[in-house]
C-alpha positions in Angstrom: 71.3 59.3 133.4 67.1 58.8 132.8 66.1 58.7 128.8 64.0 62.0 129.1 67.4 63.3 130.5 69.4 62.7 127.1 67.4 63.6 125.3 67.1 66.9 126.6 70.7 67.2 126.3 71.1 65.6 123.5 68.7 69.1 122.4 71.3 70.9 123.3 73.9 70.1 121.7 72.0 70.2 118.4 70.9 73.5 118.5 74.5 75.2 118.3 74.8 72.8 115.2 72.4 74.6 113.1 74.4 77.1 113.9 78.1 75.6 113.3 80.0 76.3 109.3 82.6 74.3 108.9 86.1 77.2 107.4 88.3 75.4 104.9 92.9 76.8 103.7 92.0 78.4 100.9 95.5 79.7 99.2 94.7 82.9 96.8 96.5 85.1 94.3 96.7 88.6 96.6 94.9 88.9 100.2 95.1 92.3 99.4 93.7 93.8 96.1 94.3 98.1 95.2 92.5 98.5 92.8 91.5 102.6 91.0 87.9 104.0 91.1 86.9 103.0 88.4 89.0 99.6 87.4 88.1 96.4 87.1 89.9 93.5 90.0 90.0 89.9 89.7 90.3 87.9 92.7 91.8 84.0 92.2 91.6 81.6 94.8 93.4 77.5 94.6 91.0 74.7 95.3 92.5 72.5 98.7 93.1 69.1 98.1 90.4 66.5 96.7 87.2 68.5 97.4 87.7 69.9 93.7 84.9 67.3 93.2 83.0 68.2 95.6 83.0 71.8 95.0 78.5 72.2 94.8 76.8 75.9 94.6 79.4 77.8 95.0 79.4 81.8 95.6 80.8 84.7 97.1 79.5 86.6 99.4 81.1 90.0 100.7 80.4 90.0 105.4 79.9 94.5 104.5 77.1 93.7 103.2 75.5 91.7 106.6 72.6 93.9 107.3 71.1 93.0 104.4 71.3 89.4 105.2 67.7 88.0 106.4 69.9 85.2 108.7 72.6 86.7 110.4 74.5 83.5 110.5 74.1 82.6 106.7 75.8 84.9 104.4 74.0 85.8 101.5 74.8 85.4 97.6 77.0 88.8 96.3 75.6 88.0 92.7 71.7 88.7 94.3 72.9 91.9 95.8 71.5 95.5 93.3 74.3 97.0 94.0 76.7 94.4 91.8 74.1 94.2 89.4 75.6 93.6 85.8 78.7 94.6 87.7 80.4 91.1 88.4 81.2 87.5 86.6 81.8 84.6 88.1 84.9 82.2 86.1 85.8 78.6 87.4 85.5 77.6 91.1 86.6 80.0 92.6 87.7 83.4 90.4 85.8 86.7 90.2 85.7 89.3 88.3 84.9 93.5 89.4 84.6 96.2 87.1 83.1 99.7 87.9 85.1 99.1 91.0 83.0 101.7 93.3 85.1 103.1 96.7 82.2 101.2 98.0 83.3 97.8 96.9 86.3 98.3 99.2 86.3 95.3 102.3 86.7 91.0 102.1 85.7 88.7 99.4 85.0 85.7 100.5 83.1 82.6 99.1 80.4 79.4 100.3 80.3 75.9 98.9 79.3 73.2 99.9 79.7 69.7 99.7 78.6 65.7 99.8 80.7 64.4 103.1 81.0 68.5 105.2 78.3 71.1 103.7 78.6 75.0 103.9 82.4 75.5 104.0 83.0 79.0 104.3 87.0 80.1 102.5 89.6 82.0 104.6 91.3 84.0 104.7 89.5 86.6 102.7 90.9 88.4 100.5 90.0 92.6 100.5 90.0 95.0 98.0 91.0 98.7 98.3 90.4 101.1 96.6 92.3 104.6 95.5 93.4 106.9 92.8 96.4 108.6 91.5 97.5 111.3 92.9 101.1 113.5 91.7 103.5 114.1 94.6 106.0 117.4 93.5 109.9 116.7 95.7 113.0 118.5 94.7 115.8 116.5 93.7 118.5 117.4 96.4 121.1 119.6 93.8 117.8 121.8 93.8 118.1 122.7 90.0 115.6 119.5 89.2 111.9 118.2 90.3 111.6 114.9 91.0 107.0 113.6 90.1 105.7 110.4 92.0 102.5 109.1 90.9 100.9 107.7 94.7 97.8 105.8 95.5 97.6 104.7 99.2 98.5 101.5 98.6 100.4 99.4 96.0 98.7 98.8 93.3 97.8 94.9 92.3 99.2 93.6 88.9 102.4 95.2 88.5 101.0 98.2 85.9 102.7 100.2 83.4 102.7 103.9 84.0 101.9 106.7 81.3 103.2 109.9 81.6 102.1 113.4 79.9 102.3 116.3 79.8 100.4 118.9 78.6 97.5 116.6 78.1 100.3 114.5 75.3 101.5 111.2 76.5 105.5 111.4 76.7 106.3 108.4 77.7 105.4 104.8 79.1 107.5 103.7 82.2 107.6 100.8 84.8 108.0 103.3 87.3 105.9 105.6 89.3 108.5 108.7 88.9 109.8 110.8 86.6 112.2 113.4 86.9 112.9 116.4 85.1 115.1 120.0 85.2 113.0 122.0 85.8 115.2 125.2 85.4 115.2 124.0 81.4 112.3 125.7 80.0 111.8 122.4 77.9 110.5 120.4 81.1 108.1 123.3 81.9 104.6 122.7 81.6 101.5 120.7 82.6 102.0 116.6 84.4 99.9 114.2 84.4 100.0 110.4 85.4 97.6 107.0 84.4 98.2 103.5 84.4 97.9 101.3 81.0 94.0 100.1 80.1 92.6 103.8 82.3 93.9 106.7 80.4 90.7 108.2 81.8 91.8 107.8 85.2 93.9 110.1 84.5 95.6 111.8 87.9 94.7 115.6 88.8 97.7 117.5 86.4 100.7 119.6 88.5 102.6 122.5 86.7 106.2 123.3 85.9 105.0 127.4 86.1 102.4 129.2 86.4 99.7 129.3 84.2 99.8 125.7 82.9 97.2 123.8 80.3 95.3 121.8 82.4 91.7 120.6 81.9 90.8 118.3 84.8 87.0 116.9 86.5 86.0 115.9 90.2 85.0 113.7 89.8 85.6 112.0 87.9 82.4 109.9 87.2 78.7 110.9 87.7 75.9 109.8 88.6 72.3 111.5 87.6 68.5 109.6 87.1 65.7 109.9 84.5 64.5 113.9 84.8 66.4 115.8 87.5 70.0 117.5 86.1 73.4 116.7 86.4 77.0 119.0 86.4 79.5 117.3 85.2 81.9 119.6 87.1 85.3 120.9 85.0 88.4 123.6 85.2 90.7 124.7 83.5 94.5 126.4 83.0 96.3 128.0 80.6 100.1 130.1 80.3 99.9 133.6 80.1 99.6 134.8 76.7 98.5 131.4 75.3 95.7 131.7 72.6 92.3 129.8 73.3 90.8 130.5 70.3 87.7 127.9 71.2 86.8 126.5 74.0 83.6 123.5 73.8 81.6 120.2 75.4 81.5 117.2 73.5 80.7 113.5 74.1 84.3 111.3 73.5 82.3 108.3 72.1 81.5 111.3 68.3 83.9 110.4 66.7 84.1 113.3 63.8 87.1 114.2 62.8 85.6 118.4 64.2 84.3 117.5 66.7 80.2 118.5 66.9 79.8 121.0 70.2 76.4 119.8 72.4 75.3 122.7 72.6 74.3 122.1 68.6 73.9 118.1 68.8 70.4 117.3 68.3 70.3 114.9 70.9 71.2 117.7 73.4 70.1 120.6 72.6 67.8 122.5 74.3 68.5 120.3 77.3 72.5 121.7 77.4 74.4 125.0 79.6 77.8 125.4 79.1 77.7 127.4 83.0 81.6 128.3 82.2 82.6 131.7 84.1 86.6 132.8 84.0 88.6 129.3 84.6 85.5 127.2 85.2 84.1 125.4 83.0 81.0 123.7 84.2 78.6 122.3 82.2 74.7 121.6 83.3 72.4 119.0 81.6 68.9 118.6 81.9 66.0 116.4 81.1 68.1 113.3 81.6 67.6 110.7 79.4 69.4 106.8 79.8 71.1 107.6 76.1 72.6 110.6 77.8 75.6 107.7 79.6 78.5 108.3 78.1 81.7 110.0 78.4 82.4 113.8 77.6 85.4 116.3 77.1 85.8 120.2 77.7 88.5 120.9 74.9 90.5 123.8 74.7 91.3 124.8 70.6 94.8 126.9 70.1 97.5 127.8 67.6 95.0 125.0 65.2 94.3 121.7 67.6 92.5 120.8 70.4 94.1 120.4 74.0 93.3 116.4 74.2 92.3 116.6 77.7 91.2 113.1 80.0 86.6 112.4 80.1 84.3 112.2 82.7 82.3 109.8 82.7 78.4 109.9 83.2 75.4 107.1 83.7 72.6 107.6 84.1 70.4 105.1 86.2 67.2 104.7 87.6 67.0 105.1 91.0 65.8 101.7 92.8 63.8 100.6 96.5 64.5 97.1 97.0 63.1 95.1 99.8 64.6 91.9 100.2 63.5 90.0 101.3 60.2 91.1 100.0 57.6 88.1 101.5 58.2 87.5 105.2 57.0 85.5 108.0 55.9 87.9 111.1 58.4 88.0 113.0 61.5 88.2 111.0 63.6 90.2 109.3 63.5 92.6 106.5 66.4 94.8 105.1 65.1 98.5 103.1 67.3 100.4 101.2 67.6 102.9 97.9 70.8 102.1 95.1 72.0 103.4 92.0 73.2 100.7 89.6 76.0 104.0 89.4 77.3 106.1 92.2 76.1 108.7 94.2 75.9 112.0 92.7 78.8 114.7 94.1 77.9 116.8 97.1 74.3 114.6 97.2 71.8 115.8 100.5 71.2 112.3 101.8 68.2 110.4 100.7 63.9 110.2 101.9 62.7 106.7 103.0 58.7 106.2 102.2 55.7 104.2 102.7 52.6 103.8 101.3 54.0 107.6 100.5 54.3 108.8 103.9 58.3 110.1 105.4 59.9 107.0 107.9 60.9 108.7 110.2 64.4 106.7 111.0 68.6 107.5 112.2 69.8 105.5 108.9 66.9 106.9 107.2 68.7 109.6 105.7 71.2 106.7 104.4 69.4 105.4 102.8 68.4 102.0 104.1 66.4 100.9 107.7 66.0 97.5 108.9 63.0 95.9 110.1 64.4 93.6 113.1 60.7 91.9 114.5 58.0 91.9 111.1 54.9 92.8 112.0 51.5 93.1 109.7 51.7 96.7 110.1 55.1 97.2 107.9 53.7 95.7 104.7 52.9 98.1 102.3 54.2 99.5 99.5 57.7 101.9 99.7 60.0 103.7 97.4 62.7 106.8 98.5 64.3 110.0 96.5 67.1 111.7 97.1 67.0 114.6 99.5 66.8 118.0 97.3 65.1 115.4 93.9 61.4 114.5 96.1 59.4 114.9 92.9 61.6 112.5 91.7 61.0 108.9 93.4 62.4 105.7 93.0 59.2 102.7 91.6 57.9 100.8 94.8 58.5 97.8 96.5 55.8 96.1 97.7 56.4 94.2 101.4 54.0 91.1 102.2 54.1 90.0 105.4 52.2 86.8 106.6 52.0 84.7 109.6 53.3 81.5 107.8 54.8 78.7 110.4 56.7 78.2 113.6 60.5 78.7 113.3 62.3 75.6 113.2 64.1 77.4 116.7 60.9 78.2 118.0 59.2 74.8 117.5 62.9 72.4 119.0 62.3 74.9 122.1 58.4 74.7 122.4 59.2 70.9 122.4 62.4 71.4 124.9 59.9 73.2 127.0 56.9 70.3 127.1 59.4 67.9 127.3 61.0 69.1 131.0 57.3 69.5 132.3 56.9 65.9 131.6 60.3 65.0 133.0 59.0 67.1 136.2 55.2 65.5 135.9 57.5 62.3 135.1 59.3 62.2 138.1 56.8 63.8 141.3 54.4 61.3 139.9 57.1 58.5 140.0 57.8 59.8 144.2 54.2 59.9 145.2 53.6 56.9 144.6 56.3 54.6 146.3 55.9 56.7 149.9 51.6 56.1 149.8 53.1 52.2 149.0 56.0 51.9 150.8 55.3 54.0 153.8 54.0 53.1 157.1 52.4 55.9 159.1 49.6 56.0 157.1 46.4 56.6 159.4 42.8 56.1 158.9 40.0 57.6 159.3 39.0 57.3 163.1 35.6 55.4 163.0 33.9 55.3 166.0 31.6 52.2 167.3 28.7 52.9 170.1 26.9 49.8 171.2 25.4 49.4 174.4 27.6 52.7 175.6 30.7 51.1 174.3 32.7 53.8 172.2 35.4 51.9 170.2 38.3 53.6 168.4 39.5 52.1 166.1 43.2 53.6 164.4 45.4 51.7 161.9 48.7 52.6 163.2 49.2 48.4 162.7 47.4 47.6 159.8 46.6 43.6 159.8 46.9 41.7 155.9 43.3 40.6 155.8 42.1 43.8 156.8 44.3 46.8 154.0 41.0 46.8 152.2 38.8 47.6 155.0 37.5 51.0 155.1 34.4 51.8 156.6 33.2 49.2 160.3 29.2 49.7 161.0 28.0 50.2 164.8 25.6 47.1 164.6 25.8 45.6 161.4 22.4 42.7 161.0 23.9 39.7 163.2 22.4 37.0 160.6 24.0 38.4 158.1 27.4 36.6 157.3 29.0 38.2 155.8 30.8 40.2 159.1 30.6 39.0 162.4 29.0 41.8 164.8 30.4 44.2 167.3 29.4 43.7 170.4 29.5 44.6 173.8 31.0 41.2 175.2 30.6 38.6 172.2 34.3 39.5 171.4 35.5 37.7 168.8 39.5 35.8 169.3 40.0 37.4 164.7 39.6 41.0 166.4 42.4 40.3 168.8 45.0 43.0 167.3 42.1 46.0 167.9 43.1 47.5 170.6 40.0 48.0 173.3 38.7 50.6 175.7 36.1 50.8 177.9 33.4 53.6 176.7 34.1 57.3 178.5 30.8 57.2 181.3 33.2 54.5 182.7 35.8 55.9 182.9 34.5 57.5 186.6 
């Protein structure tokens, strides 16, 4: 193989190496984690042998966020993702805590680190997170004289949780089992039942009733997001037994610890901004002109027989709407992701997003989902981007700016250019060498015919067989100066013996 060939072969081996990465097996406490929406989860993994001391630049990533990565082959740090801002804690080398779990957090989590000896390494296998909620399943027992209540989820909850059972919103039982057997015939067991996990008492399952018209309050959803200046509805329904006297209904801020709760409609911070929209079993509350200070937990209370029914709470988070451009400074031809996001879950039943560039609506297949990806950026893509919720266009997000620079040629393009130039150079060298060998070693190269006329004689000189002494002769003149000793004149009848190798012909006129 020639030197050029070896260089090309080495480059073709080098390019795939740029995109390769090692993987290493880790022992993780759990490969699948099942958690309640709103819960806090912890992901733990053990160090593989002989690598703990080599860890550098460790970070966690999630493959489902790949659409946001600048380079789809290089995972990016989850802590830089605005969707996780303020919700992540890192402990040790391979410990991750995620707070206020959302449905959008589902996916497979892995971490990436760099060692002195092996470069970048991705952990395997990943830890799969499933987000669920509590539900109560009601089954009749075999003899039909009782009922079995089961607190269920669509996956098996991690960490061996302790269950709490409620009757008429009052705690009645702590248990390590997720089921409860009752004698439905006995009147002492009638009422509404719900369950929760210890430590997350506000994340209760919707109550079930063993008789009609049980006393119960429920919220769907239990966590709500709103934006400053807009309004939000806290959806609420309640039921109560026939004949039960309800003396008062009111909404309160659950962080208000006064013995006698204060109705929000009379609270100084909410006067003129709250509207009770209840009608019959509907107890929905609307809060207008939202402020960030409104972020709190709220409860709907029923007062009966001089006491308040202790219902669960609904959580409200008031946050800004953001548009994120990543990266915000980029070279032409690179990839950019632009998406709309909040620091909490989106409002129930929202109609989608609108994305803007320099105030103009952007039409994109994923625009209503709140994100777009520009795979090949040009100078025309530079500008200011913002977003808003459909139906709340008057409340756009703050703007984010994308700057596009010409920038240097990428490494890959540089390598490809070098490969092309080397290939062309190799072809030129090969062609030149081949032609040179043919010119030096060939024996069928003819010299232009020169005609010498002198007194009617015709001499045809052909270099079919070259004499060594005349390899450099280019011209033979017809009538040279006979007194010039630099050559010998050729004349009819004056043939020098040194020219015996030249074929002699008669002039054409003598051929007859």
